[in-house]
N, C-alpha and C positions, 0 to 999 in steps of 0.2 A: 201349575205351572210346568212347563216341560224344562230338560235340564238344559237346553240350549238357552232358553229365554231367562231361566233362572241366571247362569254364568254371564249374559252378557249385561242385565238389568244389575246384578249384584256387582260383577266387576266394575261398571259403570259407575254405581251408588259409593263403592269403598274407593275407587280411585279420585272421583270429587272430593270424597272426604279428606282421601290422603292428601290430594293438593292443596286442598284448603288450609288443612293443619300444617302442611310442610310450608306454605306460602307464608302463614302467621309466622312457623318458626323461623322462617327468612327475617322476617323486620325484628323477629324477639332477638336474634344471634345478632342482629345488626345494631340493635338497640343496646344491647349487652358488649359487644366488642368497644362501643364508643364509651360507655359508661364504667363496666368494671374492668376493661381490658380483657387481654388474652390471656395472660397470667391465670387471673381469677377464674377466668371459664376453665383454663387447665385444670386448676384446684379443684372444681367442682367434677369435672369429668374425671379426676382420680378416684373419686368416692364411688363411680358408677359401676365399676365391677363387684364391690362388696357388698352394693346392693342388689345387684344382679343374682349375686351368689345366695344370699339372701331369700331371694324371689327364686330361684330353683329350687332351694331346699323347702320352701314354704309350698311353693305350686307345682315346682318341677314341669313335668309334662300333662299335669292333672288336665290344664286347658286342653291341650290336643286331645288328650284320652276323652273327655267329655265331650267334642266336637265329634268325635268318630263316632263314641259309642251312642250318641243320640241321634246323628244321622243313621244308623244302623237299625236301633230301634223304630224309628219313625218309618223306615224302610217297612219293617215289617208290623205296622200300626200297634206299636205297644208304646204307649204315651205313659202307662206308669211306670215301667222300667226308666224310663228315659228321665221323669223327675228324680226317680230314687236314685240314679247316678248323679246327680244334681245336687241332691240333699246330702250323700255321703261324701262327695268331693267338697262340700263348703264345710262340712265339720271339721275333714281331714286336713285341709287346705287352711280354714281359719285358726284350727289348734297350732298349727305348726306355724306359721306367720306371728302369732302373740309371742310364742317362745322366741323365733328367731329375731323379731323387732327387741325385746326384752334385752337378750344377748347382744345385740349391735349396740342398743344403748348404754348399757352398763360396762361394756368391753371396749367403747368406742376409741378411747386414749391408748389403749394396748393396741388396737389395730392401727390407728394411724400413725404411732412411731415404729411399730416393728413391721409392720405388713406394708404400708403404703409409703413408709420412709418420709412422711411429711405429716409432723407432729400438729400442723394447722389446720389439718383436716377433722380434728377431734371433733365440733362443736355440728361440723355438717354431716357427720354421720350419726349423731344423737338427732339430729332434725331430720333425716330422710326413714330413719328407724320407724316415726310415728306414722310414716304411711305405709308401711307394710301390711297392715292389715286390711287396709281398704283396697288396695293392689290385687291381693288376693281373692277380697270378693268381686271385684270388679272383674278378674279375670275368669273366675269359675263361670259367671253368668255371661259373659261374653262368649264363653266359648260352648254354652248351652244353646244362646242364641243363633251361632254360625251354624252349630249342628243341626238346627230347628229351620233352618233357611231363613231366619228373621233378621235379614243384613240392615234394615233401615235402624232398628234399634241398637244394632252393636255401632254402624257408622255415627248416629247420633251421639253415641256415648264417648266414642272418641274424639268427637268435634268438641264436645262439651269438656271432656278433660283439657283439651290442648287452650280453647278460649281461658277458660278458668285460671290455667297456670300462667297464662300470659299477661290476662289483666291482673291478677293477685301481684305478679312481679312489678307490673307496672305502679299496682297501688302501695305495696312496700316500698318501693324506691321515691315516692314522693313522700313518704313518712319519712325515711331515713334522711331524705335532703332536708326535707323541713326541720329535724330534731338536729341537723347538724353532723349527722354520724355519718362516716364514710362509707360509700359504696364497696360491697364485698360480694363474693359467693353464695353469703346466707340468703340471699332476694332468690337466688335459683332454687335452694332448699325449700323456702318458703311457698315458691310457685308450685314445686312437685306435690307437696302437703297438698296443696289444695285443689289442686287438679285431681288426684286420685281420689278424696274426699267427696269431690262433686261426682265424678264418674260411678263409684262404688254406689251413691245414693239413689241417682239416675235408674242403675240398672235393677237394682233391688225394689224402686218403686213402679216399675214395668212389669216386674217380675210377679209382685202382687197385685197389681192394681190395672196394668196395662190389658191392651185387647191382645186377642190372640192373632198371630201372625198372618200374613196374608197367602196361606198356601192351602194345597188341597185338603178338603176335611180328612182326617184320621179318626178312623173308629177303634176305640179300645177294645180289643178282642181278648183281653186278658179276664180272669173269673172275677164277676161283680159282686161276688158274696166277699164278707170281711173275713179276711184269713186269720188263722189262728196263731198265736204268740211264737209257736215255734217255727212256723211255715215263714211269718214276719222277719224273724232273725234269719233264718236261711238265705231269705232274699236279699236282707242288708247285708248280710257276710259276701253273698255273690256280688252285689254292688259295689263292695268295696275291694274285692279282689281285682274285678275287671280293670277299673282305671288304674289300680295300683301296677296290673301286670304290664300297661304301657307307658305309666306315666315314672315308674320306679327306673327303667334303663335311662329314659329320655331326661329325666330328672337328674340321674348322677352323671349323665353327659354332660347337663348344663352347668351341674355345679362344679364339674372339673373345667368345664371351659371358663367359668367365671372365675376360678384360682387361675387358671393361664393368661385372662385379661387383667387380673389383678398383677400377674408376674410380669405382664407385657407391660403395662400402665406403669409399675415401679421401674423396669430395667430399661425402658425406650428413654428417659431422661439421663439416666445414667449414664448409657452409652453414649447418649448424644453430647456428655459432658466428656467423656474420654475423645469425641471426635473432637472437641475445641470447644464447645459451647459452655458460658458460664452458666451457674444453676438457672436465674432468670430466664435467659435465652434459651435454654433447653426447655422450660416449662412454657414457654412462649411458643416454640415451634410444635409441641406436643398439643397446646391449647388451639394453635390457626388449625393443625391438622385434623383433631377430633370434634372443636366445635364450630368451625367454619367450613373446611374442604369436604368433610365425610359428610356432611347434612348435604351438600350439594352432590356428590356422588350419588347418594343416596335417595336422591330426591325421585328420578325414577320408579325406584322398587314401590311407589305409591300405586302404580300398575301392576308389577309383577307382585308383590304383595299381597294385594287384593284378589288377584287370581290366583296365588296360591293358598290363601285361606278358604277361599269357595272349592276348589278342587278337591281339598282332604275331604268333605263331607260327601260329594260326589263320588268320587273315586270310593269312598267306603261305602255308601249305598251301593253303588253297582257291584263293589265285592262281595257285600253280601247277598244280591241278588244272582250272581253268578255270570255278569255279562262281561266277559272278559275278551270280547271284541270290540265292546264300545267304550272300555278302558283303554285300549291301544289307542283308538282315533282321538281319544281326548289328549294325551300325552302327546301325542304325535302334535295335535293343534298348539295345544300350549307349549311345547317346545320351540316351535319354529316361530310363533309371535312372540316369545321372550327373548329368541336370538336376533329378531330382526329388530326388537328394541334396543338390545345392546350394540348391533352395530350402529344405530342412529345416535344413541348417545355417545358412542366411542368417537364418532366423527366431530357430532357437536361439541363435546368439550375440548377435543383437539382443536377447533377454529376459534371457540368463544370463551375458553377457560379462563384465561388470562384477563380479559376484559370483566368476566362476571365475577371474577376476586377482586379486580380493582373497583369496579363501581358498588358492588354488593356488602363489600367490607373493606373498603379500602386499605386494602393487602395485598400488594404483589406477589408475597410469600403464598397466600392462599391461591391464587390464581395458579401460579408455576406447580403446586401440589395439583390441580385441577386437572391440569395438561397430562401431568406425568402418570398418573392415576386412571388417565381416559381408557389404557387398555386392559384395566380389569372389569369394564364394565359389560361384556357381554357375559362373562363367566359370573359375574356377582348376579345380574339378573336371571339369567339361567338358575342358578343355583337357587333362587328363592324360590321358583317355583318347583323344580324337581325335588328338593327337600321335603315339601307340602305332600306330593304326590308318593314319595317313598313312605310318609308317616300313614296317609292313607290306605297303603296296601299292606301295612304292617312291618314294615322294614324299618322300623324305628332303631334297631339296635346297630344295624350296617350305616346308618345314617349318620350316627352318634360317635362311631368308632372313626368314620374320614373325617367329622369337623374335628376331632379332638388330635386325629393325624395332622392337620391342615393348620392348624394352631402350633403344633410343634415346630413344623417349616417354618412358620413365622419367627416363633423364637430363637431357632437356631439361627437366622439370619441377624436378627438384633444383635445376637452375641458376636457371632462371627464377623458380619460386614457392617455393621454400623458403625464401631468403632473407627474402620477405615473409610467408609463411604459417606457417612453421614446418614441423612433421612432416605436417601434412594435407595440403600441396600434394605431399609425397611420395605419400600415399594418393591421390590425385586420379590422379596418372601410373599407379600400379598397376592402378588400376581401367582406365583408359583402353587401358593394353597390353593387358591380360588381354581386354577385348571385344573388342579388333582381332584377336588370335590366333585368338579363337573365329570370327569371321566371316570370317577368310579361310580355315579349315580347314573349314567347313559348305559353303562356295561352291566348293573344290578337290572334296571327296567328292560333293556333289551332281553337278558334272562328269564325275566319275569314275564313280561306281557309280549315280546318279539313286535314293538311298534318300529314301525318304517318311518322315515324320514329323508326324503329326496336330498342327495347331495349338490345337486343343479341350483334348486328352491331354497335349500337351508343356505349354503355356503357361497356359491360362487355370484349368484346373481345380488345378493343384498351387498355383497363386497363391491360387486360392481357398481351399485346404486349410491354406494357410498362415496367410493372415489371419484364419479362423474359430478355427483351434485358436491362435493367438497371442494374439487378442482375448478369446479366453474364458478363457485362463490370466491375463490381464491383469486382467478384470475380477474374477475371484477372487481375484486378490490384494489388490482392493481391498475384497473382503469378509473377506478373513483377510489382513490385514498381515504376519504374520509366515510365511507359505506359503514365501516363497521368498527367499532370502538371510540372513545372519546366521551359520550354520551350515554344515557339510558335510552333513548329514542333510536340511534343508530344501530344499537345492537339489538332491541329487539326487532327494528326491520329486517335486520340481516339475518337475526333466528328467523323469521317468519317466511323469509326468501330460500333460505335455504329449506326449512320444513316443507314449504309447497313443492318445490323441486323432488325432495326426496320421496314423497308423497304418490307423486304424479309418475316418478319411474316406478315406483313399487307397482301401483296398478297397472300400468304397461307390462313391466315385466313379469310379475309375480301371480296375476289374475290370469286364469286360462282365458281362451278366446270367449266360450260361450259364457263366461262369467261377466267378461266384460260387455257382451252384448246384452245381458239382463239389465246390467247397470244404465247403460244408455238409455236403453229402451223405456225403463222404469224413469228417468230422469227427463225424457221426451215427452213421456205420458202425461209429466206433474200438469193439473189444470192452471189456467192461466187466468189469474184475477184482473179484471177490468176496472178500472177508476172512473 
């Protein structure tokens, strides 16, 4: 399978999986918002930075390292080294995850009271600690599958995890209601445990008993004679050092990010309190933002995240083979595609964000947040792609430093602006931090690969497409006031209309004349089926 076919097919498959999981996640969050409430969602969200910190400590950048080195070894037709990398990573990550899980389980009361400033999170921390070893196994094998270009199994594991998580929450909710126990955030923790266990078992089954991925046959050119103990020890030592060289800086960065996320999670409700909210209101605002609005804003990263995940092994493979010109072309195309997607959703959230919040979550606050956060979409979606490219190029440390600085910008705005301006001060910090990461990533990639992006096709034309399609829909709404809003069918119709106009203008303005001619010729030459 050539790279273009692999990227198109893999991106489509992972995007479809991401869309399915996120759509299921929307119904899941809608169900939770109506059963346990925004405050309980916010309480569970407070524990996620701690869980992410433990995952960073136990897995760190090991999954990224496995993907990168597996792709490089397969490019060099050395399958044995790829499997040794996986085995070493599983031993390392598995041991660390057990230690982190035990520390989190027995230290949960101190962490909840002293770090999260919310003692009621004690039991939630104990529960999510049980899923750590399974998350580590799932992450390592998933990284190996991506590096192996076995996208279908990776996508299936993600879908299975989400489905089992949601089904488990419904199951435990029914048990709680039948037993007369009040619904709270513990059902979310139980769902997380069930999802991680199912995904880990699925990946392990495929690793030991599954079929080989549908890629070009790779011959093992390593020595087929049985290596001596000393040689084997040297190989294991080498394969321990290689992932550590990538995962240590990335893991340290992720741990630092998780600490900053925890500080952010604890600070933001406190600063909202200084703005004038009481404790319950502040937690509800935080829960609405993180549990309702951000999943809506991050929904399109199903596309950019899939593309970025696949770009990492592709860039690593081309880098191992010295194909610098091909790398520059891949970066340029993915950058322009991600930016166009960002423009599309910037306009979409400005037009439909308020209605989406009202209809999906029955929350005017969620809709208002979606409209205000629309401006970060271009930067957010570009960064999802660019950071994975940087990892593939070995620029892990640089990307890590920028992420830490970006978080520092957000924390500064929480402390300096939120007590005066409320949650809007946090939104300004998010916008500036994402713009900072985008600028630094583009400068580094230009210096590294000299990729070129046409200003007219990248900035001016997509902006014009957004203005025309958005203004056209607003004009139509003035003529027909009931076109958008008030009902789900009306919202779906207006979204479909906007998407159709946007795609038509994109085809007319962004495709070259010869590309449009080929597309039109292919359409005209379709066989006509007579009935």
